BAPA-361765 format. One line per 4 residues: number of its first residue (from 1); for each residue z, x, y of C-alpha. Coordinates in steps of 0.5 Angstrom, whole numbers, plus 500, padded with zeros to 3 digits. Each point is the difference from the previous one (the first is absolute). Layout:
! residues N
NUM	Z/X/Y | ... $
END
This chain:
! residues 477
1	897/902/146 | 495/502/505 | 496/495/498 | 497/495/505 $
5	503/495/494 | 507/502/503 | 498/499/507 | 498/494/499 $
9	508/498/496 | 503/503/507 | 496/495/503 | 500/494/496 $
13	508/501/500 | 501/501/508 | 496/494/500 | 505/496/496 $
17	505/504/504 | 497/498/508 | 499/493/497 | 508/499/498 $
21	502/502/506 | 507/501/496 | 499/501/493 | 508/501/498 $
25	500/491/502 | 495/500/496 | 502/493/494 | 497/504/494 $
29	497/508/498 | 494/502/503 | 500/506/497 | 500/500/492 $
33	502/507/496 | 499/500/493 | 505/506/497 | 505/503/502 $
37	499/507/498 | 498/506/505 | 494/497/502 | 502/493/501 $
41	506/502/505 | 497/505/504 | 495/494/501 | 505/497/502 $
45	502/505/505 | 493/501/503 | 499/493/501 | 507/500/505 $
49	498/504/503 | 493/497/503 | 506/495/501 | 499/495/495 $
53	507/497/499 | 498/494/495 | 500/503/493 | 502/500/493 $
57	500/504/494 | 499/498/493 | 502/505/494 | 499/498/493 $
61	506/504/497 | 507/500/502 | 501/505/505 | 497/504/506 $
65	496/508/497 | 494/497/495 | 498/506/496 | 506/504/504 $
69	505/498/496 | 507/503/498 | 503/498/493 | 506/502/497 $
73	500/504/494 | 507/504/496 | 503/499/507 | 494/503/505 $
77	496/496/505 | 493/503/497 | 493/499/503 | 495/496/495 $
81	495/498/505 | 498/506/506 | 504/507/499 | 497/505/505 $
85	498/501/507 | 494/503/499 | 497/505/505 | 505/504/504 $
89	499/507/503 | 493/498/503 | 497/499/508 | 501/494/500 $
93	507/496/499 | 500/495/494 | 503/494/504 | 504/499/494 $
97	503/507/500 | 505/499/506 | 503/493/499 | 502/503/492 $
101	502/507/503 | 503/499/508 | 502/493/501 | 502/498/492 $
105	502/507/499 | 498/497/492 | 502/506/495 | 494/503/498 $
109	497/506/497 | 494/504/500 | 496/500/493 | 498/507/497 $
113	494/498/496 | 497/507/500 | 507/502/495 | 496/496/495 $
117	496/505/498 | 506/504/497 | 503/493/496 | 494/497/496 $
121	503/500/492 | 495/500/494 | 499/494/496 | 502/503/493 $
125	506/503/499 | 502/500/508 | 501/507/504 | 496/501/507 $
129	493/502/501 | 500/507/503 | 499/499/507 | 496/505/502 $
133	495/496/495 | 501/493/503 | 500/503/507 | 493/503/499 $
137	498/493/497 | 502/496/506 | 497/506/504 | 494/498/498 $
141	501/492/500 | 501/500/507 | 494/505/502 | 496/495/496 $
145	504/495/505 | 499/504/505 | 491/500/499 | 502/492/499 $
149	502/500/508 | 494/505/502 | 495/494/497 | 502/495/503 $
153	498/504/506 | 493/498/499 | 501/493/498 | 498/494/504 $
157	506/497/504 | 497/493/497 | 503/502/494 | 493/499/497 $
161	500/507/497 | 508/500/497 | 500/501/493 | 507/500/495 $
165	505/506/500 | 498/501/492 | 493/500/503 | 501/506/504 $
169	505/504/494 | 493/500/496 | 496/502/506 | 504/506/501 $
173	504/502/493 | 495/498/496 | 505/495/495 | 496/495/498 $
177	507/495/499 | 504/504/505 | 506/505/499 | 501/500/492 $
181	505/503/498 | 508/499/500 | 501/504/506 | 494/498/504 $
185	500/492/499 | 509/500/502 | 498/505/507 | 494/495/501 $
189	505/494/499 | 505/503/504 | 494/502/506 | 497/492/500 $
193	504/496/496 | 506/501/502 | 497/499/508 | 495/494/499 $
197	504/496/494 | 492/500/497 | 497/506/496 | 494/505/503 $
201	494/495/496 | 502/494/506 | 501/504/505 | 496/501/506 $
205	499/507/503 | 498/498/506 | 505/496/502 | 506/505/497 $
209	497/507/502 | 503/502/504 | 506/496/499 | 501/496/508 $
213	507/501/499 | 501/506/499 | 494/503/505 | 503/496/505 $
217	508/500/499 | 501/506/495 | 501/501/493 | 507/500/500 $
221	503/495/496 | 507/498/500 | 504/495/495 | 505/495/503 $
225	506/500/497 | 505/495/503 | 505/495/498 | 498/495/506 $
229	493/501/497 | 493/502/502 | 499/493/502 | 505/500/506 $
233	494/502/504 | 498/494/500 | 506/496/502 | 500/505/506 $
237	493/499/502 | 501/492/499 | 507/501/504 | 495/501/507 $
241	499/492/500 | 504/497/494 | 507/499/499 | 504/504/496 $
245	506/500/496 | 506/506/501 | 497/504/495 | 494/499/504 $
249	497/496/495 | 495/495/503 | 503/493/499 | 496/496/505 $
253	498/493/498 | 493/501/502 | 500/504/493 | 499/495/495 $
257	501/504/493 | 498/496/494 | 494/498/502 | 495/500/496 $
261	494/498/504 | 495/497/495 | 494/497/504 | 498/502/507 $
265	495/494/503 | 495/502/507 | 496/497/505 | 498/502/507 $
269	506/497/503 | 506/503/496 | 503/501/494 | 504/497/494 $
273	504/504/495 | 504/497/494 | 505/503/496 | 501/499/492 $
277	507/496/502 | 495/494/504 | 501/503/507 | 495/500/504 $
281	499/504/507 | 495/499/506 | 498/506/505 | 495/502/504 $
285	498/507/496 | 503/503/493 | 500/507/499 | 500/502/492 $
289	504/506/498 | 501/499/492 | 498/505/497 | 492/502/498 $
293	502/498/491 | 503/493/504 | 493/499/503 | 496/501/494 $
297	505/496/496 | 500/492/500 | 507/499/504 | 497/497/506 $
301	494/496/500 | 496/500/507 | 498/494/502 | 494/499/502 $
305	499/507/495 | 499/506/503 | 492/502/502 | 497/505/494 $
309	499/505/505 | 508/500/500 | 502/499/493 | 495/505/498 $
313	504/506/504 | 506/498/497 | 498/500/493 | 496/507/501 $
317	506/503/502 | 506/503/494 | 507/498/500 | 503/506/497 $
321	506/500/495 | 506/505/501 | 506/500/495 | 506/503/502 $
325	504/501/493 | 508/501/502 | 504/503/494 | 508/501/499 $
329	503/506/496 | 507/500/498 | 499/508/503 | 495/504/502 $
333	496/505/495 | 494/502/505 | 499/506/504 | 503/499/507 $
337	500/504/507 | 495/504/504 | 492/498/498 | 503/495/495 $
341	499/493/504 | 494/497/495 | 497/503/494 | 494/497/496 $
345	499/498/493 | 493/503/498 | 498/495/495 | 493/500/496 $
349	500/492/502 | 498/500/507 | 506/497/505 | 505/500/494 $
353	507/501/503 | 497/505/504 | 503/501/507 | 509/500/500 $
357	504/502/505 | 507/501/500 | 506/496/505 | 505/507/500 $
361	499/502/506 | 500/492/504 | 505/497/495 | 504/505/497 $
365	503/499/494 | 496/493/499 | 497/503/494 | 494/495/502 $
369	493/503/499 | 493/496/503 | 494/500/496 | 493/498/503 $
373	494/497/496 | 494/496/503 | 493/495/499 | 500/499/492 $
377	506/504/499 | 504/495/504 | 497/493/498 | 502/502/493 $
381	507/501/502 | 501/495/504 | 498/495/493 | 505/503/495 $
385	507/500/500 | 504/505/504 | 504/503/493 | 493/502/498 $
389	498/503/507 | 507/504/499 | 499/502/493 | 493/503/502 $
393	502/504/507 | 507/502/496 | 495/503/494 | 496/503/506 $
397	506/503/502 | 502/503/493 | 492/503/499 | 502/504/507 $
401	507/503/499 | 501/499/492 | 506/506/500 | 504/496/506 $
405	503/493/495 | 496/495/504 | 505/494/500 | 498/492/500 $
409	499/497/507 | 506/495/502 | 495/497/505 | 494/499/503 $
413	496/496/504 | 492/499/500 | 497/497/506 | 495/495/499 $
417	496/500/506 | 494/497/497 | 502/494/495 | 504/499/508 $
421	496/493/503 | 501/502/506 | 498/507/500 | 495/501/494 $
425	500/507/500 | 504/506/505 | 494/502/505 | 493/499/501 $
429	495/507/499 | 493/500/503 | 495/500/494 | 493/503/500 $
433	494/496/502 | 504/497/506 | 497/502/507 | 503/499/507 $
437	496/493/501 | 503/497/494 | 508/504/503 | 499/496/506 $
441	498/494/497 | 507/500/495 | 504/500/507 | 496/495/504 $
445	503/493/501 | 497/494/498 | 500/495/506 | 508/500/501 $
449	502/503/494 | 501/508/501 | 502/505/495 | 504/506/500 $
453	504/504/495 | 500/507/498 | 493/499/497 | 497/499/507 $
457	502/507/503 | 494/504/501 | 501/506/498 | 509/499/498 $
461	498/495/494 | 505/500/495 | 505/504/504 | 506/497/504 $
465	499/503/506 | 493/495/499 | 503/494/499 | 504/501/506 $
469	494/502/505 | 495/495/496 | 506/495/503 | 501/502/507 $
473	492/501/501 | 499/493/498 | 499/498/508 | 498/507/502 $
477	493/502/504 $
END
């Protein structure tokens, strides 16, 4: 953060530190952090480095990690939330990359997304589209995308001229409803929905073109596939001020699990946080690091109610849904090898089981496929039985590989981020019509209540590094 709001928080916390000569000896917590995800843990790190010793972290679930979450599926720990280090190879160093690649040495693999053009399957009768044809359509899509980037250079920095990505596509591609053929639709989905988890019709052009993550850190992406879990970086970050066990997992008594915060009462003297189990915790300040989706729900009641300007900022932003569906098979029937990591289903129904990924490179012999859906498809799938989802996904595979004797899947796992009351979605997306001033209101404090999370990262919302930096910048000027 670079606003006066941050300076005010830093000054306020330092004032508290001055008033309490030894915060470690204080009877009650002086700073409460709500949420033990990336932003919550990195906020605690910055508070600790600023001299605050008396803090407590209240986590609603049974684990540390938030939306970075490993899950055992078919004998493998797979990532049901964040999975990639996005933004590698640029002029600046993504702060997550050295932790993953050098410090913890987590297994990670370069994602060759350029190979997608050679793996676009037809909906009817299976088989691949001609690669040269798909490449031409992809080149045209990126040409239009570059026109959008150039257009943003002429827009007022305040955001008052912002338009949707779809509006830009209409302007330069002369398609009233956007890409319309199966190939054009799935490539459009790959470029935008697969990244932002929402379609071009609702995504801001000005705040995604150029994409700050790529412009600052680079365009390479690395897929983390380590049995310790991507979440292990959170435990590493927390280990600088929290006790850990022999496996490096946070085990500090100041991190209280299964503490569902239901009320935050605040005035000019302090805060009282009440949890679902009837416990109350008093402090001088509270930092709320829950997801944007939780803030938009009724899980936490603020007393007094947050002012209108704050509520309006919270509800203006979108909480997107990105669902990674894992399928295990008794044998492999899909092609593998160089350039075969990702393959695409070009359906006439946009976003219908379109983006597929093989785990053969990461876990040879696992016979596991990952298919990603987003937005309305995610919400639809979350509300139906997994058996129906399995049948739909296998039917798509049989369309793609009609000669392969595709067997039934033996297992499926469908994360339900949208339905989960502790998350209510996957990550935030910057919608059309929200300017920088309104964004500043989203991250601004209300009295002694402060807010952090990936949704408060000025340039990197929706990304792991955004969540990390948002926590660290909670006390930076």
